[in-house]
N, C-alpha and C positions, 0 to 999 in steps of 0.2 A: 503494498500499499504505500502510496506517494507521501511524503512525510513533507509536514511544511514549517521551516524553521523561522525563530524570530531572528531577524538580520542582526542584529546587535550582540548575540551570542554565537550565531553561526559565524561570521567575520573572523573572531579569536580560535574558532575550533578549524576551521577549512586548513587542509593543508595547502601550501603553496606550491602548485605544479607547473609544469613547464606551461608559460603563455607563448602566445603570439600576436604580433601587432599588424596593422592593416596590411604592410608591405609583405609581410609573410616572414619575417626576419623574429630569431628567437629573444626573449628578454633577457638582459644582463643580469645576473645575481643582485646587482645593485638595485635593479629594478623591482625584482621579483619578489623583494624582501619586503614590499608594500603592497603586494598583490594579495587581496583576500578572497576575491570571486574571480574563478577562471573556470569555465566549462564549456563544451561544445554548445551546449543549450542552455539557457536562463531563462526563469518564469519570474518575473516580479510581480506576485499576486496580491489581489486585493489592495492596490494602493490608489492612493488619491492622484490624481495628474494633472499637472498644470503644464500645458503643452506648449508655452512660448509665442503662442498666437495672439493671446490677449483674450482669448475665449474663457468662459466660467471653468473652474476645476470641476473635473470630473470624478465622481467617488467612486470606490470598487470595479477599479480598470486591473486587467492584467495585460502585461507587455511581455511579449516571448522575443528574447535577444539570440542570435547566433551568427556566426560569419562576420563579427563587428558591428553589425546592423540590427535595428529594430524590424523584426519581421511581423510581429500581430500587435495590433493594440486596439484592446475593446473591453467592453462588461466583462466584468468574471465569470458571469453567468453562462455566457456566450462563447469564452475562448477555450479552445482545446489544446491543454498542455501536452506538449509531444514526450512519448515514452523516454524515460531516462534522463529529462532535462532536471538541472538544479533548480530548485523551487525555492522561494523566498517568502514568507506571508509579511507583507508590508502593510498591516491593517495598523492605522493610526499614524502612517507615514505619508510623505509626499514625494513623487519624481518630478523633477524639474528636468528643462534642456540642461547642459554643461554650459557656463556664461561664456560668451564670446565678446571680449573686452578690448577697448580701442585704444587705451593711452598705457602703455605698460612699460615699464623700464627693467632691464637687468642689471641697474646701478642703484646705489644710494647715497645721499649726502654725506659728507663727512666735516663739512664746515672748514676744511682747509685749504686756502687758497683756490676755491671753486673747484676742487677736484673731487669727483666721485667714484667710489669704490665699486668694482663690478659684483653683483650677488648673483653671481652664474650657477652657484651652488643651492642656495637658501631659495631663493626667488622663485625657481620652477615649481620647488616643493611645497610652499607655502600656497602657491597660485592655485596647484593643482588639490592641495588639500582642502580648500575654500571652494572648489566648484569650478574654476576656472579651466574649462577644456581647451580653448583657442585664445589667443592674444594676437595682438599688433604692438609691435615694442615703442612704436612712435617717438624715435628718435633713438639713436646710440651714440656710446661715448667710446665702446671698444667693440666695433663691428664686426670684427673678425671672429672675436667671442660668440657674439651673438649667433653669427652664421654657423660656426663649429657647434653651438651648443643646440641649435637647431636640428644640424644633421645627427650628432648625438641621441637627442630624443627620438627623431624619427625613426633612428636604428634601434631604438629600445636600449642603448646604453646607459640613458640616463631618465630619471622621471622627471615627466612636467608636461606642459600643454603642447597642442600644436601651434607652434610659432611664426608669425608673417613677420620679417625682418624688414624693418625702415633702416635706409641708410644712415651714415652720420648726419648731425644736424646742419642745416644749410643758414648759417649764420653771416651776418656783415659787420663791417667794421663797428667797433666798440663792444664786440663780444665778449661777455666777462669770463667765459669757463675757459680753464687751462688747457683742457682737453679738446676743444673745438678747432677746427680749421675755419679760417676767417676768409670769406670771399674776396676775389679781389675785383672783380667784376662779372658783368652777364655771362661772358665767354666762359668764366670760371665756374660758374652755376651749373652750366650744361654739362661742362666736364665732368664736375663732380656726379651729376645724375649719372651719365653713360659710365663712368669708372665703376659706382656701386653696383650699377644693374647688372654690367660685366661680371661683377663679382657674387652674385646672387641676392642682391637687396630686392624688394618686390614693393616697395612703397619709399616715399620721401617727406621729410618734415622740413618745412622751412621756420626759421627761428626769430626772434625779437628784431635783430638787427638788420635783416635783410631789404634791398632796396626794392621799388616796384619793377625796375630792370632786372634785377637778380631774379626776383621771384617769378616775373613772366617767362624770362628764359627756362628758369628750372622745371616751370610746369610744361612749357611746350615739351621741353627734352622727356619727361617724365610721360606725356602723353603719346609720345612717338613712339616710346617703348612699350606701351600698352599699360603703365601704371597710374597710380593716384599720386596726388601731394595733398599734405595736410599742412597746418600750421600753428604753431602758437606764435601770433603775430603782435608787435607794438609798433614799430616803423610805419609800415603800412595798416590801413584800415579794413575792416571787413568788407565794405562795399568795393573798395580798390582791388581787396584780394578776389573778390568773387567775378570781378570784370576781367581780373587776369586769367581767369581760371583754375584757381584754385577748388579742390573738391571737398574738403572737409576742414573745418577749423575747431581749434582744440580750447577748451575752458569755457568758452562762450563770451558773454558780454564783460565780463570781469576784467578782461584782457584788451578789450577794443578800446581804442583811443581814437576814434573818428569824432566822438563827442564831446573830445576835452577842449574847451575854450582855446585858442590860439596854435592846436597843434599845426605842425610844419610837414611838410610832406618829407617823407624818406628820414625823419627824426623820431627817436623812441623816446618819449618823456620818462620821467623817473615814475616807477609803478605806485608810489604813494599818492601822486597827483591823479592818478587814473583810477584808483582805488576810492579816493575822496570823491572825485566828480561822479563815478556810480552811485555813490549813497544817496544825492541829489539830483539823480535821473530819473524820469517819468517812462516806465517802461511801456505805460499805454500812450505814450505820446507818438505824434505822428511821424517824428523822425524815426524813432526805434522801430515803430511797426513798418514803416517804408523800407527800413534796412531788413527786417524779417522777410517781408514780401520778396525783397530781391532776392536774397539767401533761397529763399523756397523755389521762386522760378527758376533759378539757376542751379537748382537740384544740389546745393551745397550742405553737406551734414556738418550736424555741431556734434563733439564729443563732451558730455557732461563729466565733470570731474570734483565734483562738490566734496569728496571726502577729503582733499589736499586742501581745500578752502577752509573747512569746517575746521582743521586742526589748529589754524590762526586764532581762532575765538577764545576766549576765556572759559576754562573749564571745561571744554569739548574736544574731542568727541569723549563719550564715557571713557573712563580709563579702565582698560580691561587686563588681568594678570597675562592673560595668554600672550598678549601683544608685547608686554614687558618681559617676559620670559624668552621671547624668541631674539629678543636683542643682546647684543655683547653690554659688557658694562659701561664702556666708555658712551657708546649709543643711547643706552637707557639715560646716563646720567643727561649727556648732552639734550635728549628731548624732553626729559621732565624739568630741566631748567628751561627751556623753551616755554614749556607749558606754563611755568611759574609765572616768567616775564609778560605772557600774555594775560594771566590772571590779576595782575598788578596795574596792568594798562587800563584806567578808565573812559580815554576817549577813542580806545580802538575803531577805526570804520569798518572792520569785518563783519559784525552783527548784521549790520544793515546791508553791506556789500552783499553778504550770502543770501540775503532775504532777497535782493534785486536781481542777484543770478538766477536764483529759484523761479523768480516770476517771468524773467526772460525764457528759461526753459520751456516753462509751461507753454507761454505762449507760443514760442517759435513751435513747438510740436503741436498746440491746437492748430496753428496756421497749416498745418500739413508738411512740416519740415521733419527730415530724417534724423533724430535725435539717438545718440549711442550713448555708450557708458565707459569709464577708464578710471583707473586708480591713481596714475601717477604718483608712485611712491618716492615722492622728493619732498620738496617744501621744507617743513620743520622736522621730519623724519615721524611724524605721527600715523602716515597713511601707509601702512605695510603692505607690501606684496599679498593678495589674498584677504587677510583680515580688512584693508582697506577697500578691496573688491565688494565684500559683502556690505560695509559700511555706506559705500556710495549707492547701493539698490535700497537700503534703509532709507538714504536721504532723498532719492528720488520720491517717495511717499510722503516725506516731509515736505518736499516742495509743490504736493498737490495731483499728482500722479497716484492711481490706484496700483494697490500690489501688483495686479495682473499686468497693468500698463509698465510698471518698472521692470518687471521681470520681462517683456517683451522688448524694452530698450536696451536692456542687457543681454539679450541672445538674439532674436530673430532680425531685430534693425540694424545689428553688426554683420551678420551673416548676409543680409540683402546687401549692404554696403561693399563687403567682400567679394559678393558674387558667388555666394557660396549657399544659398538658401536651400538647394537641392540635397544638402549632405548635413549640413549642422544648424543651430540655433532653434528647431522645433522638434517636436517628439511626433513621428509618425512613422507609418511603415513603409521603409526603404530608406529611411535616415541613419546617417551613424549613431550607433548607440553610445552617444555622449550624454550621459544623465546622473543627476545628481539625487542622491536619496537621502531625504531631510525626515527627521525626527517633528510632526508637527504638520501646521499647515499655513506655508506664508502666504496663501491667498488671502487669507483672514488677518494673520498676524507676520508682518513681513521680518520682524525680528528673528523668524523660526529659521530664516535662512543663514543662520549661524550654525543651528544644528545637524549639521551635514556629518553622516555616518559613513557613506562611501559614495565614491565619484568615480563612474565609469567612462572611460575612453575607450574607443572602437571596442566596446564590450569587454573589456577587461576592468573588473572593480577594484579600486585602490581605497585602501584604509585611510581615511582623514586624519583619524588620531594618531598614527603611527608617521604620517610625513611630517604632522606639526610638531612630534616630539623631535623628531630626527635634527630639525633644525635650531633646538632651543640653545641660545647663547650664539648665534651665528650671524644675525642682521648687524651688519656694521663690518663685520670681518670677509665672510664670504658668501 
């Protein structure tokens, strides 16, 4: 008689058997130690399914997984479970599509001369543990590391999500980061795009000090190669960038300088001025609404990164022990010091600025814009990979989206932008089995998204708790 196991117990008891990923390669021992579910056929029975489309959650569903894909999805009463399938009773649990996040990095700020340390060991593990099964790096400081890391993950030699690697930052004169190449002119921007496209990058990111001429040249070169370009801009405003062919804008209106009085062409004003001006900006005003309509008409997507901004607010985000445990002692001290300074500042513009950003993102999405989600694990160090990813989804709900809409923004919308809607971002027969098993119901309480037990990538289930424990004390070091 077929036995139904409670998944939390079963993951601890299942033998770690030989696994295979989509390309047929065997998983290394380093990866296999985190595998809790690996069988030719898996049945996830009696689950609540939140499919990523924005549709209402469906109770008592059964999902049949084999060959790395979802083979069947339907009511448990009507789905026939194949003989010999490994069956899990998910009563009281929810299954969501794996998160597809669009502003991720493999590096972390150290505060030393604007030098960023690569987290190529800890961040992929944290991301996967917290439900991220696909990501775009949205800017690299060690592009060869990111490219090689992607190849290692694809080959089953390292645990982590599927990676879309963005080339090195395209930044202009005035760049503050020690590890960035500074563009000389438009020709140099074209050269950089072509060089890194040849190396394997599949997208590009313009940064704060890039000029209009350099951005236009980079966008043209990227499009000629069939790739997209995004940007965290400053010297160039959003509408200028849209006219130049940019495909995606990072962070939202919190970094858009076009509404700053006295803004000069191709000049990046101090961030403090931009943030201060944002607190006074009316999101419902005609100029802002016109900008939103222009972005929507030109099909320019926006990536929400609320979690990295929230960390600048006094006493936010909620201080979690799991986040502190993941950090090195130095990284923990630096973050807690930054948090204390924020708490002491009584005139911070960030509480008001965060609300304005949330209003903008809601207005952009309601106008028909494609809003996506990202973590951006930089800032003051409070938004870690994975943990910050979950917080980002929670903040979308605080911004006014329903939990189902927030899940869609963090899954299906990004898959659409990447051209991968047929394989990831939603749960349906024929899609890749990139799934999150959550204790609770995120469609009713979005905070339940933090209660992840298992993350399936290509049909192989990874033990979230083991992945998190493996990086204890590592963030800031490796």
